C-alpha positions in Angstrom: 31.9 6.6 -3.2 31.7 6.4 -7.0 28.7 4.3 -8.2 28.3 2.7 -11.6 26.3 4.2 -14.4 23.2 2.6 -15.8 23.0 1.6 -19.5 20.3 2.9 -21.7 18.5 -0.4 -21.6 18.7 -0.6 -17.8 17.1 2.9 -17.6 14.4 1.8 -20.0 13.6 -1.3 -17.9 13.5 0.6 -14.7 11.2 3.3 -16.2 8.9 0.5 -17.5 8.1 -0.5 -13.8 5.8 2.5 -13.6 3.4 0.3 -15.5 1.6 -2.6 -13.9 2.2 -5.0 -16.8 5.9 -4.6 -16.6 5.9 -4.9 -12.8 4.0 -8.2 -12.9 6.1 -9.6 -15.7 9.4 -8.8 -13.8 8.1 -9.2 -10.3 9.6 -5.9 -9.3 8.4 -2.4 -8.3 9.7 1.1 -7.6 10.3 2.5 -4.2 11.0 6.3 -4.4 12.4 8.7 -1.8 14.5 8.6 1.3 11.7 7.8 3.8 10.4 4.9 1.7 13.9 3.5 1.0 14.8 3.8 4.6 11.8 1.7 5.6 12.7 -0.7 2.8 16.2 -1.2 4.1 14.9 -2.3 7.5 12.2 -4.6 6.0 12.1 -8.2 4.7 11.7 -6.9 1.2 14.8 -7.3 -1.1 16.1 -4.4 -3.2 17.5 -5.6 -6.6 19.3 -2.3 -7.1 19.4 1.3 -5.9 19.8 4.5 -8.0 20.9 7.9 -6.7 20.9 11.2 -8.5 24.2 12.9 -9.3 25.0 15.4 -6.6 22.4 13.8 -4.3 22.0 15.1 -0.7 24.2 13.5 2.0 21.4 11.5 3.6 20.5 9.9 0.3 24.2 9.0 -0.4 24.6 7.6 3.1 21.5 5.4 2.6 22.8 4.2 -0.8 26.1 3.3 0.8 24.3 1.2 3.4 22.6 -0.7 0.6 25.9 -1.1 -1.2 27.5 -2.5 2.0 24.7 -5.1 2.1 25.6 -6.2 -1.4 22.9 -4.4 -3.4 24.1 -3.0 -6.7 24.0 0.9 -6.5 24.1 3.2 -9.6 24.1 6.9 -10.1 22.3 8.8 -12.8 22.3 12.4 -14.0 19.3 14.6 -13.2 17.4 14.1 -16.4 17.8 10.3 -16.5 17.0 10.0 -12.8 13.8 12.0 -13.1 12.7 10.0 -16.2 12.9 6.7 -14.2 10.8 8.1 -11.3 7.0 8.3 -11.3 6.9 11.4 -8.9 6.8 14.8 -10.5 9.4 16.1 -8.1 11.4 13.0 -7.1 13.8 12.9 -4.2 17.4 11.7 -4.6 17.1 7.9 -4.3 15.2 5.2 -6.0 15.1 1.4 -5.4 14.0 -1.5 -7.6 12.3 -4.0 -5.2 11.3 -7.6 -5.6 7.7 -8.6 -5.0 7.0 -10.2 -1.7 5.2 -13.6 -1.8 2.6 -14.1 0.9 0.6 -17.1 2.2 -2.7 -15.9 3.7 -3.0 -19.0 5.8 -0.2 -18.0 8.1 -0.1 -14.2 8.3 -3.6 -12.7 8.5 -3.7 -10.6 11.6 -6.7 -10.4 14.0 -7.5 -6.9 12.6 -7.8 -6.5 8.9 -9.0 -3.9 6.3 -10.8 -5.0 3.1 -11.0 -2.4 0.3 -13.6 -3.0 -2.4 -13.0 -1.1 -5.7 -11.0 1.7 -4.1 -9.3 2.9 -7.3 -7.4 6.0 -6.2 -3.8 5.1 -5.4 -3.4 8.0 -3.0 -6.3 6.8 -1.0 -5.1 3.2 -1.0 -1.6 4.2 0.1 -3.0 6.5 2.8 -5.2 3.7 4.1 -2.2 1.3 4.3 -0.2 3.9 6.2 -3.1 4.5 8.6 -3.7 0.8 9.0 0.0 0.4 10.0 -0.5 3.2 12.6 -3.5 1.5 14.2 -2.1 -2.0 14.1 -4.2 -3.4 11.3 -1.4 -5.5 9.8 -3.5 -7.1 7.0 -4.9 -5.1 4.1 -6.9 -6.9 1.4 -7.3 -5.1 -2.0 -10.2 -6.5 -4.1 -11.0 -6.3 -7.7 -11.0 -2.7 -9.0 -8.5 -1.4 -6.3 -5.3 0.4 -7.2 -2.3 -2.0 -7.6 -0.5 -2.4 -4.3 2.8 -1.8 -6.1 1.6 1.3 -8.0 4.4 4.0 -7.4 1.8 6.5 -6.0 0.5 3.8 -3.6 4.1 3.1 -2.4 4.8 6.8 -1.9 1.5 7.4 -0.1 2.2 4.6 2.4 5.5 6.4 3.4 7.1 3.0 3.8 4.2 1.3 5.7 3.7 -1.1 2.9 6.9 -2.8 4.2 5.4 -3.2 7.6 2.1 -4.8 6.6 0.8 -7.8 4.7 -1.1 -6.4 1.6 -3.0 -8.9 -0.5 -4.3 -8.2 -4.0 -7.2 -10.6 -4.6 -9.5 -11.2 -7.5 -12.5 -12.2 -5.4 -13.2 -10.7 -2.0 -16.1 -13.1 -1.3 -14.0 -16.2 -2.1 -11.1 -14.9 0.0 -13.3 -14.2 3.0 -14.9 -17.6 2.8 -11.5 -19.3 2.7 -9.6 -17.2 5.2 -12.0 -15.0 7.3 -14.6 -17.5 8.4 -14.3 -16.6 12.1 -14.0 -12.8 11.6 -16.7 -10.2 12.1 -17.0 -8.6 8.6 -18.1 -5.0 9.3 -19.0 -2.8 6.3 -19.1 1.0 6.4 -22.3 2.0 4.6 -24.5 5.1 4.6 -27.4 2.8 5.4 -25.5 1.0 8.1 -27.6 0.0 11.1 -24.9 0.6 13.8 -22.2 3.2 14.6 -18.5 2.6 14.7 -18.7 1.9 18.4 -19.6 -1.7 17.6 -16.2 -2.2 16.0 -14.4 -2.6 19.4 -16.6 -5.6 20.3 -14.8 -8.1 18.2 -11.4 -9.8 18.8 -11.1 -10.8 15.1 -12.5 -8.2 12.7 -12.2 -7.1 9.1 -13.5 -3.6 8.3 -14.8 -3.4 4.7 -14.8 -0.1 2.8 -16.1 0.4 -0.7 -15.8 2.8 -3.6 -16.5 6.4 -2.6 -19.2 6.9 -5.2 -20.8 3.4 -5.4 -20.0 2.1 -1.9 -19.6 -1.6 -1.1 -20.5 -3.7 -4.2 -23.6 -5.8 -4.3 -21.5 -9.0 -4.5 -19.7 -8.2 -1.2 -22.7 -7.0 0.9 -24.1 -10.5 1.5 -21.0 -11.7 3.3 -21.1 -8.8 5.8 -22.0 -9.8 9.3 -22.5 -6.2 10.5 -22.9 -2.8 8.9 -22.3 0.6 10.4 -22.5 4.3 9.4 -20.3 7.2 10.6 -22.6 9.9 11.9 -22.3 13.4 10.6 -24.1 16.7 10.9 -23.1 18.6 7.8 -24.2 18.6 4.2 -21.4 16.7 2.6 -22.7 13.7 0.6 -20.0 11.3 1.9 -16.6 11.0 3.6 -13.4 10.5 1.7 -12.7 6.7 2.0 -9.3 7.2 3.7 -10.9 9.4 6.3 -13.7 6.9 6.9 -11.0 4.2 7.2 -9.1 6.2 9.8 -12.3 6.9 11.9 -13.2 3.3 11.7 -9.8 2.0 12.8 -9.6 4.5 15.6 -13.1 3.5 16.8 -12.0 -0.1 16.8 -8.9 0.3 19.0 -9.9 3.3 21.2 
């Protein structure tokens, strides 16, 4: 199938979505790669358009044709133009422009949630979203100072799990918790935590709170915690990577 070519302005507009300001202004973000776009296709999110690289691999072309059959505009781009639109250094053969998903917290917060406080690294945020999807934590709340949920690296790191979960970006974790998590156990991972992760399985409705790797949970968030815990270790490392700490915590909660 022959797909249309993008204009120079269209390429410029798509490339601009690598920046948060442009994403927020347009209400669109980039989904890169076959795995991510496959998960997108089967999700409630809507693709505004799809771009494939000239001479793309068969599986990417097949996926693009499926989007085309659904009524999504599909374009092709030569190697240089395609790479310029992608955020990844070695992009795969397919890219989608996707509409933001509006969420209403009152109706979709799951019984098990993750709250991230100033976790700025997009790779860590994406990995935590992917891990949360694996362990059935369908709600992820990103507080002030966290990487943008629609950052291209976050999207890639989720491997499509963003499309399975409800990810909220909030300005004030404390206010959000007071409004929507009043009957949840708010359990914070802290080096000085009084309990171990074994306590996490005791609560039917729980929000696990993880903070910045260097600073931990912020002083403004600590007062709302109902419990604190630490992950025991025997080595000399100062701390755990936050994505690893999140995985241990979620496993402890469901095992």
